[in-house]
ZASEGU-485498 format. One record per atom (N, C-alpha, C, O): x, y, z. Coordinates in steps of 0.001 Angstrom, whole numbers, plus 500000, padded with zeros to 6 digits. Layout:
N
XYZ ...
//
This chain:
391
484214496684485943 483481495842486890 483054496684488079 483879497384488667 481770496628488446 481295497429489584 481994497031490878 482285495857491107 482254498015491707 482885497761493000 481816497407494029 480801498094494144 482050496343494766 481132495937495827 481905495891497143 482539494881497449 481859496967497922 482641497015499167 482255495924500154 481089495542500261 483237495442500857 483005494473501928 482596495197503194 481721494730503924 483218496325503459 482890497145504623 483205498599504280 484169498885503570 482387499504504789 482572500940504574 482298501655505893 481333501331506585 483135502618506244 482870503387507460 483487504774507328 484407504990506539 482960505710508120 483396507097508075 484797507255508679 485058506825509803 485676507872507917 487033508105508411 487688509186507579 487370509365506403 488609509907508202 489365510939507517 490840510607507521 491296509783508314 491588511246506640 493026511034506582 493746511904507615 493202512898508095 494958511517507942 495793512293508864 497131512588508201 497614511827507362 497708513702508597 499071514011508213 499902514120509484 499380514410510561 501196513883509345 502084513900510505 503067515054510371 503791515159509381 503084515914511375 504007517047511424 505265516598512163 505225516368513371 506375516473511446 507626516009512045 508593517147512359 509770516915512639 508084518386512310 508969519529512523 509374519704513976 510344520401514270 508641519078514888 508978519162516303 508663517831516958 507968516991516386 509184517649518171 508942516405518904 508271516706520235 508631517682520894 507296515885520650 506812514720519912 506081515130518628 505510516218518549 506108514242517624 505449514535516365 503949514719516580 503371514139517499 503329515522515734 501910515783515853 501143515149514694 501482515330513524 500116514411515047 499214513843514056 498104514846513819 497402515233514754 497941515271512574 496947516289512244 495830515698511388 495999515551510178 494693515359511995 493571514866511191 493092515928510210 492908517086510587 492894515549508979 492402516461507957 490875516533508022 490226515506508219 490291517715507861 488853517882508073 487978517292506968 486768517173507157 488546516923505830 487754516439504704 486961515187505093 487567514187505478 485614515211505005 484814514019505303 485107512917504290 485183513171503088 485269511702504781 485592510619503864 485107509273504339 484528509136505417 485359508279503504 485037506887503803 486279506031503588 487025506236502631 486495505077504477 487389503961504210 486512502806503754 485469502541504351 486925502125502710 486191500929502300 487157499925501700 488187500291501132 486808498653501837 487622497565501318 486783496749500345 485600496506500580 487406496333499259 486728495427498337 487734494429497790 488943494652497845 487218493326497263 488067492248496760 488056492232495239 487011492397494610 489244492029494656 489379491902493211 490526490951492918 491647491152493383 490234489905492139 491246488905491792 491913488338493040 493130488157493084 491093488059494057 491567487444495305 492501488339496108 493161487865497033 492571489625495770 493351490574496555 492425491656497114 491447492040496474 492740492133498293 491940493163498943 492463494544498549 493668494796498571 491545495424498193 491875496831497959 491466497621499199 490324497534499650 492391498380499737 492110499287500853 491996500688500260 492957501201499686 490821501309500396 490567502586499716 490090503661500681 489473503380501709 490396504900500317 489815506060500982 489360507033499899 490069507272498921 488169507586500091 487654508580499150 486920509666499915 486441509454501029 486844510834499291 486005511889499824 484548511473499678 484203510736498754 483708511933500566 482299511529500486 481600512115499276 480543511630498870 482183513157498697 481586513766497519 482045513094496231 481547513409495150 483003512161496345 483539511499495154 482825510176494896 482311509559495829 482787509734493643 482160508441493315 482921507283493949 484097507395494295 482221506190494087 482781505000494713 483995504471493959 484935503954494563 483969504604492645 485054504042491841 486163505048491544 486977504826490647 486199506147492287 487267507127492121 487886507485493472 487830508640493893 488472506504494150 489084506798495453 490358507602495297 491075507466494306 490631508436496276 491893509183496279 493048508267496643 494178508468496198 492755507259497455 493760506287497877 493240504897497546 492141504535497965 494005504120496808 493615502760496455 494855501889496556 495717501916495677 494942501110497640 496101500261497886 495729498802497658 494808498291498295 496425498138496767 496233496716496562 497081495985497596 498308496081497568 496441495259498505 497120494711499660 497523493254499444 496711492428499028 498785492955499732 499260491577499730 498846490944501058 499104491526502112 498210489767501039 497761489138502294 498883489039503319 500006488652502994 498568489390504549 499435489379505739 500438490518505770 501107490705506786 500568491291504690 501552492386504691 501054493588505480 501849494278506118 499756493848505445 499212495024506099 498570494717507436 498069493615507657 498587495686508319 497883495588509603 497167496908509862 497645497971509464 496035496835510523 495214498008510810 494914497995512292 494092497206512760 495582498870513037 495516498803514496 495254500191515078 495662501196514496 494574500248516224 494340501546516864 495638502115517421 496478501382517942 495791503445517302 496942504112517889 496534504594519277 495681505470519416 497150504015520297 496806504348521676 498062504842522382 499041504108522521 498020506091522824 499226506728523358 499753506026524609 500953506084524877 498891505367525378 499330504732526612 500216503518526368 500967503101527250 500124502943525146 500857501713524871 502169501943524139 502881500986523836 502500503196523849 503731503474523113 504905503611524072 504752504166525160 506082503109523681 507247503168524564 507910504529524595 508782504765525431 507518505445523695 508179506743523599 507269507845524134 506052507674524206 507866508979524508 507049510090525015 506026510536523984 506338510662522800 504828510769524432 503763511156523518 502682511901524267 502529511753525479 501942512694523539 500814513394524139 499531512639523814 499482511848522872 498511512890524595 497247512208524395 496569512705523129 496583513899522832 495978511783522392 495279512169521170 493909512752521498 493335512484522553 493401513554520567 492072514133520712 491071513440519789 490051514026519426 491352512226519420 490457511487518531 490883510047518447 491917509656518989 490078509258517763 490339507827517603 491075507624516283 490513507808515203 492339507243516395 493208507140515224 493629505696515011 494032505013515953 493533505233513762 494008503915513370 495218504076512463 495314505033511694 496137503126512565 497341503127511741 497317501947510785 497131500806511206 497505502219509505 497695501177508499 499190501093508246 499794502057507775 499795499952508553 501226499807508358 501520498480507653 500639497634507496 502771498322507235 503139497191506399 504371496498506968 505289497148507467 504378495167506885 505543494414507341 506676494487506333 507833494265506689 506360494797505068 507368494824504017 508070496168503900 509055496280503170 507591497184504595 508208498502504485 507839499341505700 507013498943506520 508471500517505801 508174501432506903 507056502405506540 506731503298507323 506473502238505371 505358503096504956 504163502889505881 503898501763506301 503443503956506201 502201503788506951 501275504971506725 501700506042506292 500006504755507025 498975505776506891 498213505851508210 498063504851508913 497735507049508534 496926507227509731 495561507790509343 495458508663508482 494520507278509988 493148507702509726 492435507945511053 492741507302512057 491487508874511049 490707509119512258 489232508839511988 488697509188510935 488592508203512960 487180507860512828 486335509120512930 486498509915513856 485430509296511973 484624510515511916 483208510336512452 482437511296512483 482857509136512870 481584508977513560 481739509505514981 482859509650515472 480631509791515638 480705510373516975 481318509389517964 481001508200517926 482203509872518857 482761508979519880 481664508511520820 480674509213521029 481838507332521381 480775506729522187 481081506703523679 480401506024524449 482097507438524077 482434507464525495 481321508144526294 480780509168525876 480990507567527437 479960508150528299 480438509437528969 479631510292529334 481767509569529128 482289510768529778 482804511805528789 483413512799529182 482553511565527488 482940512541526478 484376512471526017 484836513366525308 485103511423526402 486503511291525991 486562511026524478 486105509975524030 487115511957523679 487114511781522216 488070510699521734 487973510256520590 489004510264522600 489980509253522184 489565507842522585 490321506890522392 488361507708523145 487886506410523622 487480505517522452 486641505897521635 488085504317522378 487713503329521370 486598502450521934 486821501672522862 485415502579521377 484280501777521829 484413500355521281 485227500111520390 483619499416521805 483631498059521239 483339498051519742 483903497249518998 482451498952519301 482150499009517872 483368499487517084 483670498942516023 484075500510517598 485277500999516932 486318499886516796 486912499696515735 486520499166517884 487520498103517868 487103496966516945 487939496353516281 485817496693516910 485323495638516029 485589496005514567 486010495159513777 485342497269514212 485633497717512842 487112497504512531 487462496980511474 487980497917513464 489414497730513257 489791496262513138 490622495894512307 489174495412513979 489467493977513928 489067493378512579 489793492561512013 487901493797512070 487426493276510782 488383493659509668 488767492821508852 488768494932509638 489694495399508601 491018494650508704 491577494223507694 491516494492509929 492799493804510119 492726492360509627 493643491889508954 491645491656509955 491504490266509524 491406490158508008 491958489235507408 490703491100507391 490596491088505931 491973491279505291 492282490659504274 492796492142505894 494139492376505368 495035491158505563 496027490996504852 494692490304506520 495454489079506733 495024487956505801 495591486864505828 494013488232504972 493529487221504047 492480486306504634 492168485266504054 491922486683505793 490920485856506454 489542486069505833 489238487146505319 488716485027505888 487312485147505511 486537485660506724 486597485069507802 485820486747506543 485125487387507659 483650487552507326 483303488057506258 482781487127508239 481356487398508126 481123488796508696 480814488949509878 481273489804507856 481255491183508328 479931491532508979 479903492117510062 478837491178508327 477513491493508883 477330490831510234 476838491451511176 477725489575510328 477588488868511594 478458489453512685 478028489567513833 479682489827512336 480585490404513325 480063491747513828 480110492025515026 479568492574512916 479062493879513318 477792493768514144 477489494642514956 477049492684513930 475806492501514681 476072492217516155 475172492336516986 477311491842516477 477629491521517869 477849492760518721 477905492664519947 477976493938518082 478162495178518831 477137496191518370 476750496192517201 476693497045519260 475704498061518922 476355499317518394 477557499525518556 475555500151517762 476064501434517267 476427502362518406 477381503132518295 475696502305519482 475992503155520631 475871502336521893 475306501242521879 476388502847522964 476316502170524259 475258502852525117 475547503378526192 474027502832524617 472943503432525362 472856504924525258 472097505557525991 473638505514524338 473607506959524197 472413507372523362 472123506714522364 471707508435523725 470539508866522961 470891509636521705 470036509776520831 472121510148521570 472446511029520453 473176510291519353 474218510741518877 472624509149518946 473211508382517849 473263509250516597 472287509914516249 474417509236515922 474547510079514735 474101509361513468 474346509826512355 473435508206513659 472904507457512524 474019507026511577 473833506976510362 475158506723512143 476281506286511325 476167504796511109 476347504016512044 475871504391509890 475790502981509553 477176502499509174 477748502945508179 477720501579509978 479054501077509691 479064500317508376 479904500584507516 478139499369508205 478022498676506936 477089499480506053 476019499905506489 477497499687504814 476687500466503908 476521499711502606 477499499281501995 475270499550502186 474999498869500926 475140499870499797 474179500556499448 476335499959499222 476585500979498214 476048500592496850 475824501455496001 475839499303496633 475380498884495314 473973499419495048 473038499156495805 473845500161493976 472550500734493634 472235502003494379 471160502572494190 473141502469495225 472890503684496016 474096504598495957 474418505272496935 474765504623494813 476010505387494706 475793506869494974 476604507502495649 474702507429494449 474459508856494661 474275509163496137 474768510165496655 473545508263496801 473299508481498226 474617508528498992 474797509354499887 475532507638498632 476788507578499365 477709508729498990 478545509146499791 477559509233497794 478440510315497371 478069511641498022 478885512561498076 476850511737498512 476404513049499007 475968513022500461 475309513953500924 476320511981501185 475934511954502593 476713512994503369 477827513362502995 476123513463504447 476765514509505244 477937513984506025 478174512778506086 478661514887506616 479859514512507362 479541514326508819 479147515314509438 479658513243509402 479388513137510829 480286514041511620 481369514385511147 479894514435512779 480726515312513593 481345514521514719 480995513363514948 482260515147515416 482854514510516575 484043513652516203 484403513550515030 484647513042517193 485759512139516967 487087512849517081 487850512584518010 487376513734516171 488613514513516199 488449515669515255 487629515627514338 489216516684515472 489151517846514592 490469518084513917 491424517340514137 490541519114513093 491773519368512349 492952519734513214 494089519690512746 492718520095514468 493835520448515343 494193519334516305 495033519524517185 493566518165516153 493857517065517073 495311516658516920 495860516677515819 495928516291518031 497343515943517980 497568514575518582 496786514090519400 498659513968518154 499051512678518700 500512512724519070 501151513773518993 501046511574519476 502404511564519959 503405511118518920 503125511079517721 504581510783519417 505667510360518562 505381508953518069 505266508020518864 505267508803516755 504895507502516204 506082506846515519 505907506110514548 507277507100516008 508458506582515332 508506505065515319 509138504476514441 507846504418516280 507874502968516260 507147502409515050 507265501221514751 506389503260514343 505689502800513153 506628502695511959 506313501963511021 507768503390511944 508625503386510771 510028503820511122 510405503818512294 510801504188510130 512174504565510347 512347506049510151 511521506709509520 513440506574510702 513631508009510772 513394508764509491 512608509711509474 514052508372508412 513943509159507192 512601509017506521 512278509788505617 511795508030506950 510511507799506311 509357508326507151 508195508112506807 509662509014508252 508615509388509192 507616510326508554 507962511197507755 506340510117508939 505279510938508387 504975510584506952 504333511366506251 505428509404506484 505188509034505101 505948509943504158 505464510247503068 507152510389504568 507908511357503789 508191510845502397 508370509647502179 508229511770501463 508587511510500083 507641510512499436 508008509378499130 506439510960499241 505519510120498489 504581509320499341 504351508146499050 504020509904500392 503125509142501248 501797508856500588 501145507865500915 501378509718499651 500095509530498988 500223508556497837 501216508567497110 499223507717497672 499251506771496569 498857507465495282 498094508431495288 499389506957494173 498994507450492863 497827506600492411 497929505373492395 496732507219492048 495513506472491823 495318506022490393 494318505370490093 496253506351489484 496043505938488100 497092504954487652 496846503747487659 498271505440487257 499236504573486617 499997503684487589 500247502519487280 500371504201488759 501233503439489636 500616502136490098 501317501124490087 499344502081490508 498773500805490919 498845499767489814 499048498588490102 498683500173488538 498745499219487446 500144498633487327 500294497433487096 501157499455487478 502527498964487418 502797497996488562 503401496941488363 502347498360489762 502545497480490910 501784496179490723 502269495114491105 500589496257490137 499795495058489908 500518494114488964 500449492896489131 501214494664487971 501955493824487042 503062493062487768 503278491875487524 503766493768488671 504809493105489458 504204492027490333 504738490923490436 503074492360490969 502439491408491878 501909490188491130 502024489063491616 501339490404489969 500854489275489182 502001488354488782 501854487132488762 503145488958488463 504311488153488130 504730487288489320 505024486104489161 504755487886490505 505141487131491697 504138486029491995 504516484927492394 502843486333491799 501818485322492030 502015484132491099 501788482987491491 502439484404489860 502631483318488905 503795482424489296 503859481263488890 504722482970490090 505880482182490512 505611481348491755 506337480395492040 504569481707492494 504352481037493777 504009479569493627 504199478792494562 503508479176492473 503169477777492262 504382476932491879 504285475706491816 505515477571491626 506696476833491231 507397476278492461 507245476793493568 508162475227492248 508753474496493367 509653475354494231 509729475143495441 510338476318493632 511270477136494410 510597477933495481 511211478223496507 509329478305495277 508635479137496255 507742478339497168 507432478793498270 507317477160496746 506298476446497507 506813475940498835 506053475845499798 508120475607498902 508624475030500127 509042476044501153 509156475714502333 509277477285500735 509755478306501655 511061477904502312 511264478140503503 511951477295501531 513158476724502109 514218477786502348 514346478741501583 514970477603503417 516126478438503699 517263477536504136 517040476466504702 518480477975503869 519590477123504249 519748477128505749 519304478030506460 520421476047506204 520648475925507638 521756476875508071 522530477363507247 521822477129509366 522866477995509892 522358479398510151 521202479729509889 523274480224510683 522903481590511024 522575482379509763 523248482251508741 521546483184509851 521137483968508685 522038485174508515 522420485834509481 522369485446507261 523207486593506949 522341487832506835 521410487850506028 522612488864507611 521800490081507500 522072490794506181 523221490940505764 521007491230505539 521147491964504283 519894492802504096 518792492339504388 520047494038503610 518869494916503481 517832494356502511 518162493596501601 516579494743502719 515518494407501786 515634495308500556 516265496364500608 515021494881499451 515119495644498209 514537497042498357 515064497998497788 513437497169499132 512846498499499289 513717499410500150 513565500631500100 514621498840500933 515566499660501689 516758500052500825 517387501083501064 517074499235499821 518168499552498912 517758500570497852 518608501217497240 516448500707497640 515949501606496600 514992502649497178 513846502729496736 515429503448498152 514550504484498695 514353505602497683 515178505790496789 513274506334497823 513004507429496890 514054508537496993 514226509319496058 514750508602498121 515810509605498244 516944509349497255 517724510252496952 517034508118496754 518044507774495762 517439507698494369 518003508228493411 516285507034494257 515726506780492927 515147508026492272 515301508212491064 514481508888493049 513859510073492449 514900511038491881 514728511490490749 515984511382492613 517015512232492001 517628511597490751 518011512301489817 517718510271490740 518249509595489565 517343509827488353 517826510039487241 516036509787488576 515090510031487481 515126511500487059 515039511810485871 515255512395488026 515319513830487695 516481514138486753 516398515044485924 517563513376486890 518752513619486066 518847512665484882 519841512667484156 517807511844484686 517870510811483649 517866511429482253 516998512248481951 518819511054481392 518779511507479999 517654510783479261 517073509829479779 517360511240478066 516235510701477306 516367509197477078 515380508471477191 517575508717476759 517759507294476469 517453506431477693 516817505383477583 517914506885478858 517686506128480078 516199506131480443 515648505101480831 515553507296480317 514123507380480613 513325506477479681 512389505809480121 513684506449478398 512992505587477443 513167504115477812 512233503322477693 514360503762478254 514616502375478640 513761501971479834 513219500866479864 513638502855480812 512821502547481986 511340502516481637 510604501657482124 510898503448480795 509492503474480387 509105502172479697 507973501707479833 510041501586478957 509733500360478218 509398499194479135 508798498215478693 509780499284480416 509478498215481360 508090498358481985 507624497430482646 507431499476481795 506104499681482363 505056498964481528 505244498800480322 503955498530482140 502869497913481378 502355498871480310 502246500068480576 502036498387479113 501577499263478029 500401500152478424 500342501316478027 499463499609479205 498293500402479591 498685501614480416 498061502669480313 499723501464481240 500193502575482073 500716503709481190 500448504882481449 501454503352480161 502027504359479263 500926505102478519 500977506323478374 499922504350478044 498828504976477302 498001505877478214 497629506984477825 497715505407479422 496924506207480361 497645507488480750 497005508497481042 498968507454480756 499745508639481143 499569509782480155 499839510936480488 499121509476478949 498920510531477945 497578511214478116 497290512197477433 496740510698479036 495411511280479226 494436510867478157 493426511536477938 494732509748477475 493849509274476405 493432507833476676 493835506930475944 492626507603477720 492217506238478054 491390505583476962 491284504356476934 490793506372476049 489989505783474976 490837504904474066 490315504025473381 492150505145474059 493026504352473204 493068502894473633 493432502019472847 492690502633474895 492688501255475378 491443500528474898 491493499339474583 490336501236474843 489099500716474258 488638499428474917 488119498537474244 488823499322476230 488318498178476968 489105496897476769 488729495865477323 490185496924476000 490972495728475751 491925495481476913 492257496384477681 492359494210477014 493298493870478082 494624494604477879 495252495037478846 495043494742476638 496282495435476326 496041496382475157 495380496001474191 496557497597475220 496455498497474063 497315497973472917 498242497193473137 497014498392471727 497767497946470564 499184498508470588 499469499505471251 500060497840469843 501442498305469775 501517499706469186 502350500518469590 500641499980468230 500629501308467618 500231502367468634 500795503461468658 499243502031469483 498799502983470508 499905503254471516 500078504387471965 500651502217471870 501745502378472833 502843503256472246 503341504162472914 503220502988470994 504269503781470360 503836505239470193 504640506158470354 502559505437469869 502047506801469740 502079507520471089 502390508709471166 501752506776472151 501775507363473495 503194507750473882 503415508836474419 504162506871473614 505559507178473928 506028508425473187 506713509283473743 505637508499471915 506066509636471107 505473510948471579 506074512008471402 504278510879472187 503606512105472628 504113512608473977 503867513757474343 504818511753474716 505316512137476035 506644512883475907 507566512422475235 506723514018476550 507991514734476602 508903514068477625 508463513203478382 510156514465477647 511082513913478626 510597514179480041 510713513312480908 510056515363480287 509539515683481619 508325514829481946 508147514416483092 507480514557480940 506325513679481161 506787512282481569 506224511674482479 507805511787480896 508314510450481204 508921510413482600 508708509467483359 509676511452482926 510248511509484277 509154511553485332 509256510889486363 508110512332485079 507007512449486033 506315511106486230 505996510727487357 506082510382485126 505434509071485230 506292508096486023 505783507368486875 507588508080485746 508485507167486455 508538507495487942 508576506592488777 508541508777488274 508584509163489692 507296508794490407 507320508437491585 506167508875489704 504901508459490322 504952506980490688 504507506584491766 505493506173489791 505591504742490061 506536504482491238 506216503701492135 507688505134491231 508678504914492293 508180505377493652 508540504799494677 507349506422493666 506863506965494939 505633506235495465 505265506410496626 505009505438494650 503747504824495054 503967503771496134 504927503004496055 503099503719497140 503201502666498156 503107501276497544 503714500331498048 502344501145496448 502209499833495823 503547499329495298 503860498147495438 504342500218494693 505650499814494190 506554499411495356 507291498429495268 506492500169496440 507288499846497617 506880498500498197 507728497712498614 505573498241498222 505091496955498704 505544495829497780 505899494744498241 505530496092496470 505947495067495515 507411494689495733 507770493515495640 508257495683496025 509653495385496336 509758494530497595 510573493610497668 508929494843498577 508923494044499802 508477492622499537 509033491677500097 507465492465498677 506974491133498345 508032490333497590 508219489143497845 508721490995496659 509800490327495931 510905489901496884 511467488815496741 511219490753497858 512226490391498855 511826489139499613 512640488236499805 510561489083500048 510092487922500795 510145486658499944 510479485582500439 509812486794498657 509856485642497757 511287485124497617 511517483915497604 512245486046497512 513650485647497419 514110484967498706 514780483934498668 513752485546499826 514174485012501117 513575483637501385 514174482822502087 512395483378500827 511699482122501090 512017481026500072 511296480031500000 513079481191499286 513501480108498408 513179480291496945 513344479352496166 512730481454496543 512325481653495159 513404482173494237 513118482466493076 514652482301494713 515712482895493901 515899482195492554 515937482881491533 516018480867492500 516248480229491191 515149480537490174 515445480873489028 513899480426490580 512785480661489662 512719482118489228 512517482409488049 512889483033490175 512794484463489862 513942484892488960 513735485619487989 515161484439489282 516316484810488475 516164484304487040 516480485013486085 515679483074486902 515487482518485561 514428483296484786 514611483588483604 513330483630485442 512245484351484769 512673485747484341 512234486239483301 513535486397485143 513968487762484843 515240487806484006 515671488881483590 515836486659483758 517068486649482991 518255487174483759 519193487708483168 518228487028485082 519323487487485936 520262486319486205 519828485252486640 521533486521485948 522525485462486147 523026485498487591 523763486404487980 522621484514488368 523042484443489767 524004483274489943 523947482287489209 524873483402490914 525890482388491146 525254481047491503 524350480970492334 525750479993490854 525291478630491099 523792478455490864 523158477565491432 523239479328490011 521819479212489682 520893479553490824 519689479310490735 521434480120491916 520602480466493065 520484479358494094 519691479455495030 521280478294493922 521222477160494850 522449477149495762 523476477747495441 522332476469496894 523453476301497816 524515475449497129 524187474408496560 525761475863497169 526823475073496526 526842473632497037 526823473383498243 526881472696496096 526962471288496460 525645470672496866 525613469540497348 524547471402496679 523247470847497061 522151471355496158 522376472231495322 520969470806496326 519848471203495485 518867472125496171 517759472337495677 519267472681497317 518364473558498049 518620475014497653 519774475437497579 517552475788497397 517747477200497027 518327478010498178 518096477709499349 519078479032497826 519520479986498844 518307480657499466 517272480802498816 518431481060500706 517329481726501384 517829482866502250 519034483097502354 516907483572502867 517255484646503773 518035485756503101 517857486026501913 518903486399503870 519680487515503353 520642487111502257 520956487924501388 521126485861502275 522043485403501233 521369485395499869 521996485708498857 520095485038499845 519370485009498574 519196486413498016 519358486632496816 518867487355498877 518686488737498423 520011489301497919 520056489970496887 521086489029498651 522409489508498234 522800488895496893 523308489591496014 522564487595496734 522902486929495480 522112487508494319 522631487637493210 520848487860494574 520021488448493530 520556489824493128 520672490123491940 520879490659494114 521400492006493843 522716491916493085 522920492638492109 523616491033493527 524902490881492838 524697490342491429 525422490707490504 523697489463491271 523400488935489952 522879490003489008 523234490024487829 522037490889489524 521528492001488708 522677492887488254 522748493270487086 523585493216489184 524728494064488842 525613493391487784 526042494038486828 525882492102487957 526734491380487024 526087491291485648 526748491484484627 524788490997485629 524078490889484363 524073492217483622 524279492258482409 523836493312484360 523819494647483746 525183495018483188 525279495615482116 526242494664483917 527596494975483453 527938494204482187 528571494738481277 527514492936482135 527788492118480949 527020492643479735 527556492689478627 525768493037479948 524982493559478843 525527494899478364 525438495218477178 526081495672479266 526633496977478876 527865496799477993 528101497589477079 528661495739478276 529842495462477467 529437495031476055 530300494753475222 
//
């Protein structure tokens, strides 16, 4: 299906140097575009090089409504010591995890005094539009952009069109030049620890999204959760009365610092067991033979078995680590946590075959467990179920 972006604008990726404090944000010089498009009622947040086709983004994040936020990074508003930035930087962060991405605007800054870190009304409007789209809001993008001008009376407009009609003009968009100004590869920012937690700073251990297999695996998890939202356990968002019991989220219990070493040491039997839980299309695509799918919703059982047989143990470990490191998988864990906390434990446990105490309900009542108690009950149920199956 052709991609039809809702909004496209010039932006580059940033990396964070955590070797010294305050941390330094290093904008990467590669010219690129941020663009958002809708598919199956979910927003995709993408970044691609300007030389790459529209349908081959380097970063493609399937966003759960309200989970993501897109806000300007302004050093004056941070509570921690920081240095002034040399460019306009936006932060994409998530309520379900400490993962985040930083991007710098590559269109020319519009400050009258030449301040490269100045966010113009147009810059802020772009950020507001992206943020609202990530919240699941309906936005009249063309109308919103029409309320602000490209420049504030400056004669040196760089002809940067914020909205770009990519349909039918893919070649034009793939080969457009790189606007100048905004920030350079040596631009620095301050300590951004308020964006995440210590061990995850700078998007450590897998900050880049996997653009092939991992999004498909995460999509399968997300589709499963979407199918549960219509059930009674999730619709009410019920939680038990009384003080909430603190308990870690699933994505905090399964950090890559634990899961990746486990995969590195996984014997063949364990790797095969984990691979069997991945969507069939993911397994087939991992072999580098997408023709085996042949446009079907699901590859044939024979194709899947052939793909498994062709993968070496190292190939299987590599595929599993890509899934575990992907931001989409981390977001999916966060979404599952929220579903459990909001009253979905009985439905989710039943669908997954997890035996939870009292069926996931409050003892002596018909209300589902909620909050941290629900997450704890789910984790304990998984452990108990696994132990029983092992016996």
